[in-house]
C-alpha positions in Angstrom: 159.4 115.4 97.6 158.2 113.8 100.3 160.8 115.3 103.2 159.3 118.5 101.4 155.6 117.6 102.0 156.9 116.5 105.7 158.7 119.8 105.9 155.4 121.6 104.6 152.9 119.7 107.0 155.6 120.2 109.9 155.7 123.5 109.8 151.8 124.8 108.4 151.2 122.2 112.1 153.6 124.4 114.1 152.0 127.9 112.8 148.7 126.7 113.0 149.2 125.4 116.8 150.9 128.7 117.6 147.6 130.4 116.2 144.9 129.0 117.8 146.0 130.0 121.1 146.9 133.7 120.3 143.3 133.5 118.4 141.5 132.3 120.9 143.3 135.1 123.4 142.1 137.5 121.6 138.8 136.3 120.9 138.4 136.4 125.1 140.4 139.4 125.6 137.4 141.4 123.4 135.0 139.5 125.3 136.4 141.1 128.7 136.5 144.4 127.2 133.1 144.5 125.9 131.8 143.2 129.0 133.5 145.6 131.4 132.5 148.5 128.6 128.9 147.6 128.7 129.2 146.6 132.9 130.4 150.4 133.3 127.9 151.5 131.0 125.6 150.6 133.0 126.6 151.8 136.7 127.1 155.0 134.9 123.4 155.4 133.5 122.4 154.0 137.0 124.1 156.8 138.4 122.3 159.1 135.8 119.0 157.8 136.1 118.9 158.7 140.0 120.4 162.7 139.0 117.4 162.5 136.7 115.1 161.5 138.8 116.2 163.3 142.1 116.5 166.4 139.4 112.4 165.7 138.9 111.4 165.0 142.2 112.8 169.0 143.6 111.3 170.6 140.7 108.2 169.4 141.4 108.6 170.2 145.4 109.9 173.7 143.7 110.0 175.1 140.4 112.8 178.1 140.4 115.7 178.9 138.4 118.0 176.3 140.1 115.7 173.0 139.9 115.3 174.0 136.1 119.0 173.6 135.4 120.2 170.9 137.6 117.0 169.5 135.5 118.5 170.6 132.2 122.2 169.1 132.7 119.8 166.2 134.1 118.9 165.8 130.7 121.6 166.3 128.8 123.8 163.6 130.5 120.3 160.9 130.0 120.7 161.9 126.5 124.6 161.3 126.9 124.4 157.8 128.6 120.9 156.9 128.1 119.4 154.1 126.5 117.3 155.8 123.4 113.9 155.7 124.7 114.5 156.9 127.7 116.3 159.6 126.4 113.5 160.2 123.7 110.8 160.3 126.6 112.6 162.4 128.6 113.3 165.1 126.0 109.8 164.8 125.1 108.5 165.8 129.0 111.1 168.3 129.3 110.1 170.3 126.4 107.2 170.0 127.4 107.7 171.2 130.7 109.6 174.4 129.6 107.0 175.2 126.9 104.4 175.4 129.7 106.6 177.2 131.4 107.3 179.7 129.1 103.6 179.7 129.0 103.8 178.9 124.9 101.4 176.2 125.9 98.4 175.6 128.6 100.0 173.2 131.4 100.6 169.5 131.9 97.8 168.0 133.1 98.6 165.7 136.5 97.7 162.6 134.4 99.8 163.8 131.9 103.0 164.4 134.0 101.8 160.7 135.7 102.3 159.4 132.5 105.2 161.3 131.1 107.2 160.2 134.6 106.1 156.5 134.1 106.9 155.9 131.0 110.6 157.7 131.9 111.1 155.7 134.5 110.1 152.1 133.2 112.0 152.9 130.4 114.9 152.7 133.0 113.9 150.0 134.8 113.8 148.1 131.4 117.3 148.9 130.4 118.6 147.6 133.4 116.7 144.6 133.3 114.0 145.2 136.1 110.6 144.8 135.9 108.5 147.8 134.5 106.2 149.3 137.4 102.4 149.4 137.6 101.9 152.6 138.1 104.3 155.1 139.2 103.8 159.6 140.0 106.1 162.0 141.5 104.4 163.8 144.6 105.4 167.1 145.1 105.4 168.2 148.9 105.0 171.9 149.9 105.1 173.1 153.3 
């Protein structure tokens, strides 16, 4: 009977000895995959956020059909890849731009554009781990 206990203890020790490295490897791989996914998402967000800001600047410089289409694409990309706060704020701004351009509502005032733009840029910066800006506004160039 004593030999049986020794055999059971030896088998349990061997099993535990082989399971611990397997569990540790699994957890490390899971953590590494999560890190890689987050890193990839942040890189995609940087790309999408830059595309959005360029589309917004282009629409401020020249509000025509092509610029609206580029902004629409950027809004969709932010809705897919961006953080929740930025996506919501951007969607509100985009809807306000479209509604006013269709003359459903009066045009946004300069301070309203500035507030939307500042909220969007600060939301993106917050999501990327950067400090917020005290004042931000895209300024149009018209020749």
